[in-house]
Each structure stands twice: as structure tokens, then as C-alpha cells.
C-alpha positions in Angstrom: 65.1 127.7 122.8 67.3 125.2 122.2 71.1 126.3 121.4 72.6 125.1 117.9 75.4 122.9 118.0 77.9 124.8 115.3 79.6 121.3 114.7 76.9 119.8 113.8 74.7 119.0 110.3 71.2 120.9 110.7 69.2 120.3 107.4 66.6 117.2 106.7 67.2 114.6 105.5 64.4 113.8 102.8 65.2 116.3 100.5 61.5 117.0 99.2 60.4 118.2 102.7 62.0 122.0 103.0 61.6 122.9 99.5 64.6 120.6 97.9 66.9 122.3 100.6 67.5 120.0 103.0 70.1 117.5 103.1 70.2 114.6 100.5 73.1 111.6 100.4 76.8 113.5 99.0 74.9 116.3 99.3 76.1 119.8 101.5 73.2 120.6 104.3 71.4 123.7 103.3 73.0 127.2 103.9 76.3 125.8 104.3 77.5 125.6 101.0 81.5 126.4 100.0 82.3 126.3 96.0 85.7 127.4 97.3 86.7 125.1 99.4 87.1 121.3 100.2 84.9 119.4 103.0 86.4 118.6 105.5 85.2 115.1 104.7 86.5 114.3 101.1 89.7 113.3 102.8 91.2 115.8 99.7 93.9 116.8 101.7 96.9 118.2 100.0 96.9 115.0 97.9 97.5 115.6 93.7 94.8 115.2 92.4 95.7 115.0 89.0 94.8 112.3 86.7 92.8 110.4 89.6 89.2 110.1 87.8 86.3 112.3 88.3 83.0 110.3 89.0 79.8 112.1 88.6 76.5 111.3 90.3 75.7 109.1 87.1 78.9 108.0 85.8 81.9 108.9 85.4 82.8 112.5 83.4 87.3 112.8 82.6 90.8 113.0 84.4 91.7 116.3 86.8 94.4 118.2 84.1 95.2 120.9 87.5 94.5 121.2 91.0 93.8 123.8 93.6 94.8 123.6 96.9 94.6 127.4 97.9 93.0 128.9 101.1 88.6 129.6 99.5 90.0 129.1 95.9 89.6 125.2 95.8 89.2 123.9 92.1 89.4 121.2 89.6 90.5 121.6 85.6 88.6 118.2 84.4 89.3 117.4 81.0 85.9 115.9 79.4 87.7 114.1 76.3 85.2 112.6 74.7 82.3 113.3 76.6 81.5 116.9 75.8 83.7 117.2 72.5 87.5 117.3 74.4 86.3 119.9 76.6 87.5 121.1 79.8 85.2 122.2 82.8 86.7 123.9 85.7 84.2 122.0 89.2 84.3 124.3 92.2 86.2 122.2 95.7 82.5 122.1 97.0 81.0 119.8 94.8 84.4 117.1 95.5 81.9 114.5 97.6 85.3 112.2 98.2 88.3 111.2 97.0 89.3 107.5 96.8 92.5 107.8 96.9 93.3 103.6 96.2 90.9 103.8 93.4 92.2 107.3 91.9 89.1 108.9 91.6 87.3 111.7 93.2 83.8 111.6 94.0 81.5 114.7 93.0 77.5 115.8 94.2 76.3 117.1 90.3 75.0 115.2 87.1 77.2 115.0 84.3 74.3 117.5 83.2 74.8 120.0 85.4 78.4 119.2 85.0 77.6 120.2 81.0 75.6 122.9 81.3 77.7 125.1 84.4 79.5 128.7 82.6 82.0 127.5 79.8 85.7 127.0 81.4 88.2 129.7 79.4 91.2 129.4 80.8 92.3 133.0 81.1 89.5 133.2 83.4 89.6 131.3 86.4 91.4 134.0 88.0 89.4 136.5 86.8 86.5 137.1 89.7 83.2 138.2 87.6 83.9 134.3 85.7 84.2 132.6 89.1 81.7 134.3 90.7 79.7 133.5 87.8 80.8 129.7 88.7 80.2 129.4 91.9 77.0 131.2 91.4 76.2 128.5 89.3 77.5 125.5 91.4 75.3 127.1 93.9 72.1 127.1 92.0 72.4 123.3 91.7 71.6 122.6 95.5 68.1 124.8 95.5 65.2 123.7 94.9 65.0 125.6 91.5 66.5 124.3 88.6 70.0 126.2 87.6 69.2 129.0 84.6 65.3 129.1 85.8 64.3 132.4 85.7 63.1 133.5 89.4 
């Protein structure tokens, strides 16, 4: 039996194969999504992302109000402006696909609808483990073949 290289990415390049759980462009490989940790390839490091624009897969969603770089506890808080009636959203760091520091843009690998449907952000809940579990679970589900919120 062949040994897997722990430093390589495994998964199907075709999301239709493997039940939609394989690797896809801009997405995480099957089984490796960590909502609260920036990807090594995202080019975040310890950059101050406040004020950067956030781009979903289908367009702009707003600007970053605050960002956390805590180990295994990183996230972005985005002011969506008029897009979602001035609502703020919390987006786990694991959704950050890459950062363009020249353009001051953070690209996330979720659509506007997926972000809009996420559990509502409550400024007092960002340290609440129950809220964080629910939010991390929601974004983790968006990689599965079954749409988030669908009864299983």
C-alpha cells in the first residue's frame, strides 16, 4: 500500500466526483476545513486587514471592521453596508482563499448567498463557544454536497 505524503493536497479535482466533497478551485480539500485558522496559502501572515474590501465568489460584500489573528481562533468581522441592510457578519478565517495586499482585498471562497444565510452576528457572541460552534459548523457544511440548513 502506498503511503500518502502529509504535505500534499489530496482529493478529487472534480467536485461532481466524490459526491461533491472533493477539492475544488478556491476550496478546501475534503476533510481539511478548519474554520478558525487561515490557510497557509492565503497570504495573511499578521497583516492588518482592517479596511480591506471582501470579495465573495460572486462579488463584493463589504469592508473588514475587525480581524483576529489568534491561533485557532481567527475570523473577520465585515460591515456589509447596504448589501445586507448595514448588517455585520463574522466570517471564519478558514474561508479566506487569498489576500491581495496591493488591491487591499480579501477573497473568500463562499458566495454572497452563503454568507447572507450564515448565523446572524452578535457582537457579544464572538467569544461564545455555542455561537462559534454553530458558525463554524455552518461554514463547514457549505463544503458538503448537501446545502446548509437542509434536513439530513
